C-alpha positions as CSV (number, residue, x, y, z in Angstrom):
1,M,82.7,44.7,91.6
2,A,84.1,45.5,94.9
3,R,82.0,47.8,97.3
4,T,83.3,51.4,98.0
5,N,82.4,53.9,100.6
6,R,83.5,56.9,98.7
7,T,79.9,58.3,98.5
8,I,79.5,58.1,102.1
9,V,82.8,59.6,103.0
10,Q,82.1,62.5,100.6
11,W,78.8,62.9,102.1
12,L,80.3,62.9,105.8
13,R,82.9,65.5,104.9
14,W,80.4,68.2,104.2
15,P,79.4,70.3,107.1
16,I,76.6,69.0,109.3
17,H,74.2,71.8,108.7
18,Y,74.6,71.6,104.9
19,R,73.8,67.9,105.2
20,I,70.7,68.5,107.6
21,T,69.4,71.5,105.3
22,I,69.5,69.1,102.3
23,I,67.4,66.5,104.2
24,V,65.0,68.8,105.5
25,L,64.6,70.2,101.9
26,L,64.0,66.9,100.5
27,I,61.5,66.0,103.2
28,V,59.6,69.0,102.4
29,L,59.8,68.5,98.9
30,V,58.7,64.7,98.8
31,F,56.1,64.9,101.2
32,G,54.6,68.3,99.8
33,E,54.3,66.7,96.6
34,I,53.0,63.4,97.9
35,I,50.2,65.2,99.8
36,S,49.1,67.1,96.8
37,L,48.6,63.9,94.8
38,V,46.7,62.0,97.5
39,E,44.5,65.0,98.6
40,P,44.2,67.1,95.4
41,D,41.0,69.1,96.4
42,E,42.7,70.5,99.7
43,F,46.1,70.9,97.9
44,P,45.2,72.3,94.5
45,T,49.1,72.7,93.6
46,I,52.3,71.3,94.4
47,F,53.2,74.7,96.2
48,D,50.2,74.5,98.2
49,G,51.7,70.9,99.4
50,I,55.4,72.3,100.0
51,W,53.8,75.3,101.9
52,W,51.9,73.0,104.2
53,A,54.8,70.5,104.7
54,V,57.2,73.6,105.8
55,V,54.6,75.0,107.9
56,T,53.9,71.6,109.5
57,V,57.5,70.4,110.2
58,S,58.6,73.7,111.6
59,T,55.6,73.5,114.2
60,V,54.1,76.6,113.3
61,G,50.8,75.2,112.3
62,F,48.8,78.1,110.6
63,G,45.9,75.5,109.7
64,D,45.2,77.1,106.4
65,Y,45.9,73.6,104.6
66,V,44.7,70.4,106.6
67,P,44.5,66.7,105.5
68,Q,41.0,65.4,105.5
69,T,41.5,61.7,104.7
70,Y,43.2,59.1,106.6
71,V,45.8,58.5,104.0
72,G,46.8,62.1,104.1
73,R,46.6,62.4,107.9
74,G,48.9,59.1,108.1
75,I,51.3,61.0,105.6
76,A,51.2,64.0,107.8
77,M,52.3,61.8,110.8
78,L,55.2,60.2,109.1
79,M,56.4,63.7,107.8
80,I,56.2,65.1,111.6
81,L,57.9,62.1,112.9
82,A,60.5,62.3,110.3
83,G,60.9,66.0,109.9
84,A,60.7,67.6,113.1
85,S,63.6,66.3,114.5
86,F,65.8,67.3,111.4
87,V,64.3,70.9,111.5
88,T,65.2,71.4,115.1
89,A,68.7,69.8,114.5
90,Y,68.9,72.2,111.7
91,F,68.2,75.3,113.7
92,A,70.7,74.1,116.5
93,S,73.5,73.2,113.8
94,V,73.0,76.8,112.6
95,S,73.2,78.5,115.8
96,T,76.3,76.2,116.6
97,A,78.0,77.2,113.5
98,A,77.5,80.7,114.0
99,I,78.9,80.6,117.5
100,K,81.8,78.4,116.5
101,R,82.3,81.1,113.6
102,Q,82.4,83.8,116.3
103,H,84.7,82.1,118.7
104,S,87.1,81.5,115.6
105,Y,87.1,85.2,114.8
106,L,87.9,85.8,118.3
107,E,90.9,83.1,118.8
108,G,92.3,84.6,115.7
109,R,91.7,81.4,113.0
110,V,89.4,83.1,110.5
111,R,91.5,83.8,107.3
112,F,91.7,87.4,106.1
113,T,90.4,88.0,102.6
114,G,90.7,91.6,102.0
115,K,93.5,93.4,100.1
116,N,95.9,96.6,100.2
117,H,96.0,96.2,104.1
118,V,98.8,96.7,106.5
119,V,100.1,93.6,108.4
120,L,101.3,94.6,112.0
121,I,103.5,91.9,113.9
122,G,103.4,91.7,117.3
123,W,100.8,93.4,120.0
124,N,102.5,96.0,122.4
125,E,101.8,99.5,123.6
126,K,103.7,100.7,120.3
127,A,101.5,98.6,118.3
128,K,98.4,100.3,119.8
129,E,99.6,103.7,119.3
130,M,100.4,103.0,115.8
131,V,96.7,101.4,115.3
132,K,95.4,104.7,116.7
133,S,97.5,106.7,114.6
134,L,96.4,105.0,111.4
135,Q,93.0,105.0,112.0
136,T,92.8,108.6,112.3
137,V,95.0,109.2,109.4
138,K,93.3,106.6,107.4
139,P,90.2,105.4,108.9
140,F,89.2,102.9,106.5
141,K,92.7,101.1,106.2
142,Q,92.4,97.4,107.3
143,I,94.9,96.4,109.6
144,V,95.9,92.6,110.1
145,L,97.4,91.9,113.5
146,I,99.5,88.8,113.7
147,D,100.4,87.8,117.5
148,E,101.2,84.4,119.2
149,S,100.8,85.7,122.8
150,L,97.2,87.0,122.6
151,N,94.2,84.6,123.5
152,E,91.8,86.4,121.6
153,S,91.2,89.5,119.6
154,P,91.7,93.1,121.1
155,L,88.3,93.7,119.2
156,I,89.6,97.1,117.7
157,E,87.6,98.5,114.5
158,N,89.2,97.4,111.3
159,V,91.8,95.2,112.9
160,H,91.7,91.5,111.9
161,F,93.3,89.3,114.5
162,I,95.5,86.4,113.4
163,K,96.8,84.2,115.9
164,G,100.1,82.5,115.1
165,N,104.0,82.4,114.8
166,P,104.6,85.1,111.6
167,I,107.5,83.0,110.6
168,Y,105.3,80.2,109.3
169,D,103.8,80.3,105.9
170,E,100.3,79.3,107.2
171,T,100.2,82.3,109.4
172,L,101.2,84.6,106.7
173,L,98.8,83.0,104.2
174,K,96.1,83.6,106.7
175,A,96.9,87.3,106.9
176,N,97.0,87.3,102.9
177,V,100.6,89.0,103.2
178,L,100.8,88.2,99.0
179,E,98.2,91.3,98.6
180,A,98.9,93.3,101.4
181,D,100.1,97.2,101.1
182,A,102.9,96.9,103.8
183,A,104.0,95.1,106.9
184,I,105.5,96.7,110.2
185,I,107.4,94.3,112.6
186,T,107.7,95.5,116.2
187,S,110.0,94.1,118.5
188,D,109.1,91.4,120.8
189,Q,108.8,92.7,124.3
190,H,108.9,89.1,126.0
191,K,112.5,88.4,124.8
192,N,115.9,90.1,125.4
193,E,117.2,92.7,122.8
194,Q,119.5,90.4,121.0
195,D,116.7,87.7,120.7
196,A,114.0,90.2,119.8
197,D,116.1,91.4,117.0
198,M,116.8,88.0,115.4
199,G,113.3,87.0,115.8
200,S,112.2,90.3,113.9
201,I,114.9,89.5,111.2
202,L,113.7,86.0,110.8
203,V,109.9,87.5,110.4
204,L,111.1,89.8,107.8
205,L,112.9,86.9,106.0
206,S,109.6,85.3,106.2
207,L,107.6,88.3,104.6
208,K,110.2,88.7,102.0
209,G,110.3,85.1,101.1
210,M,106.7,84.8,100.6
211,N,106.3,88.5,98.9
212,P,109.4,90.2,97.8
213,H,107.4,93.2,96.6
214,L,105.9,94.0,100.2
215,Y,107.2,97.1,101.8
216,C,108.5,96.3,105.5
217,V,109.3,98.6,108.4
218,V,111.2,96.7,111.1
219,E,112.1,97.8,114.5
220,I,115.8,97.1,115.7
221,L,116.8,97.4,119.2
222,T,120.4,96.7,118.8
223,E,123.2,98.4,116.3
224,Q,124.7,94.7,115.6
225,Q,121.7,93.6,114.0
226,T,120.9,96.6,111.7
227,N,123.2,95.4,108.9
228,N,121.4,92.0,109.3
229,A,118.2,93.8,108.8
230,S,119.2,95.6,105.6
231,R,120.7,92.2,104.1
232,A,117.5,90.6,104.8
233,G,115.4,93.2,102.7
234,A,114.0,95.6,105.0
235,D,112.7,98.6,103.3
236,E,112.7,101.1,106.5
237,I,114.8,100.2,109.6
238,I,113.5,101.9,112.9
239,K,116.7,102.1,115.1
240,S,114.5,102.8,118.2
241,Y,117.7,102.6,120.7
242,K,119.0,105.6,119.0
243,L,115.6,107.5,118.4
244,T,115.0,107.1,122.3
245,S,118.2,108.0,123.4
246,H,118.2,111.1,121.1
247,L,114.9,112.1,122.3
248,I,115.7,111.7,126.0
249,M,119.0,113.5,125.8
250,S,117.4,116.5,123.7
251,S,114.8,116.7,126.6
252,Y,117.6,116.8,129.2
253,L,119.6,119.4,127.3
254,A,116.6,121.7,126.7
255,K,115.1,121.2,130.2
256,N,111.7,122.8,129.1
257,D,109.2,119.7,128.5
258,L,110.2,119.0,124.8
259,S,107.6,115.8,125.4
260,S,104.7,117.9,124.4
261,F,106.6,118.8,121.1
262,Y,107.3,115.3,120.5
263,S,103.7,114.5,120.6
264,E,103.3,116.5,117.6
265,F,105.4,114.3,115.6
266,N,102.3,111.8,115.7
267,P,100.4,111.7,112.3
268,A,97.1,111.5,114.1
269,S,98.0,115.1,115.3
270,G,97.5,116.5,111.7
271,N,101.1,116.6,110.8
272,S,103.7,114.4,109.5
273,F,107.1,114.0,107.7
274,K,107.1,113.4,104.1
275,I,109.8,112.7,101.3
276,V,109.1,114.4,97.8
277,P,110.9,114.8,94.9
278,V,112.3,118.0,93.9
279,D,110.2,119.9,91.3
280,E,112.1,121.2,88.2
281,M,111.3,124.9,89.4
282,L,113.4,124.1,92.5
283,I,116.4,122.6,90.7
284,G,119.7,124.7,91.3
285,K,118.0,127.0,94.0
286,T,119.3,127.2,97.5
287,F,118.1,125.7,100.6
288,K,117.2,129.0,101.8
289,E,115.1,129.8,98.8
290,V,113.4,126.4,98.9
291,S,112.3,126.8,102.3
292,H,110.6,130.1,101.8
293,E,108.9,128.8,98.8
294,L,107.6,125.7,100.9
295,L,106.7,127.9,104.0
296,E,104.0,129.6,101.6
297,K,102.5,126.1,101.0
298,E,102.6,125.6,104.8
299,S,105.3,123.1,104.8
300,I,108.4,123.4,106.6
301,L,111.7,122.0,105.0
302,I,113.8,119.8,107.5
303,G,116.6,118.7,105.1
304,I,117.6,116.8,101.9
305,K,117.9,113.0,101.2
306,R,120.9,112.6,98.3
307,G,120.8,109.0,97.7
308,D,121.8,107.1,100.7
309,E,122.8,110.5,102.4
310,T,120.6,112.7,104.7
311,K,121.3,116.3,105.3
312,V,119.3,117.8,108.1
313,N,119.2,121.5,108.5
314,P,122.1,122.2,105.8
315,P,123.9,125.5,105.3
316,L,121.5,127.9,103.8
317,S,123.7,128.1,100.7
318,F,123.4,124.4,100.1
319,S,122.3,124.0,96.2
320,I,119.3,121.6,95.3
321,Q,120.2,119.1,92.6
322,Q,117.9,117.1,90.1
323,D,118.1,113.7,92.0
324,D,117.6,115.1,95.5
325,C,114.6,114.6,97.6
326,L,113.0,117.2,100.2
327,I,112.3,116.2,103.6
328,V,109.3,118.3,104.6
329,F,107.1,118.6,107.9
330,T,103.6,119.5,106.7
331,H,100.0,118.8,107.5
């Protein structure tokens, strides 16, 4: 029969601290049992022998059990020579494994195993602000940050860092996108607008390809790529080029420090926009009547969403229909 090194190969595949632990345990068990057989008067039970072996190889040396015969002392010397080095190697390997694990976490190489989390693509000032807002609104919500440019984790509470390109399956699997609640794709600040949008759409395709039911919000910088983002399956498209220009123009026209008002749109301030279905009691009523009823509930009616059409601040006589959704500003 031909020889095989299968057993040796399988043994060497184990992490070194596992292998050293097994060797140390075998030394302790074997020598503990031998000493109890050689000196039964000094070591009445096998447990006493094992206790002596542990104390001896760990160099603690309590002295409560001591071999009395030459044979027993010879066995002790053999155990010390065989075991002390392995025990030292054991503690060194455990320390090394702990440090290696810590470095892996900092460098974004540790897989995320949680569920119902938010996957955040790209690290920039917008992403930082979103993390702050989400931690205020949902302090226990886990966030998995995927970024290729960061060298190490930003070390923010409830933020798990994965270093890698989000278009690769390996990276997305590390972020556990199959069990994620949503994904937010921010535009790459290191590219021009056209290339950044193409990159965002490619990431969107990767996410939807792996998890078609994942709710995806994507930031788009150019009008030309808006339709492509929609075709790629984006659930929400944030046209930052329009939002920014509209806010800037509104500030210019008002000329009265509207920026402080814009900050109140942050969910972390306690206010947020919500889209809610129409209650049966409101069907057939006018925009004015519904507005009054919502004001009593400390909500402001902003507009109506009817299918793909959105009407902001419609005429007061605008009639509410059954399939409409209400856009409200509430806290």
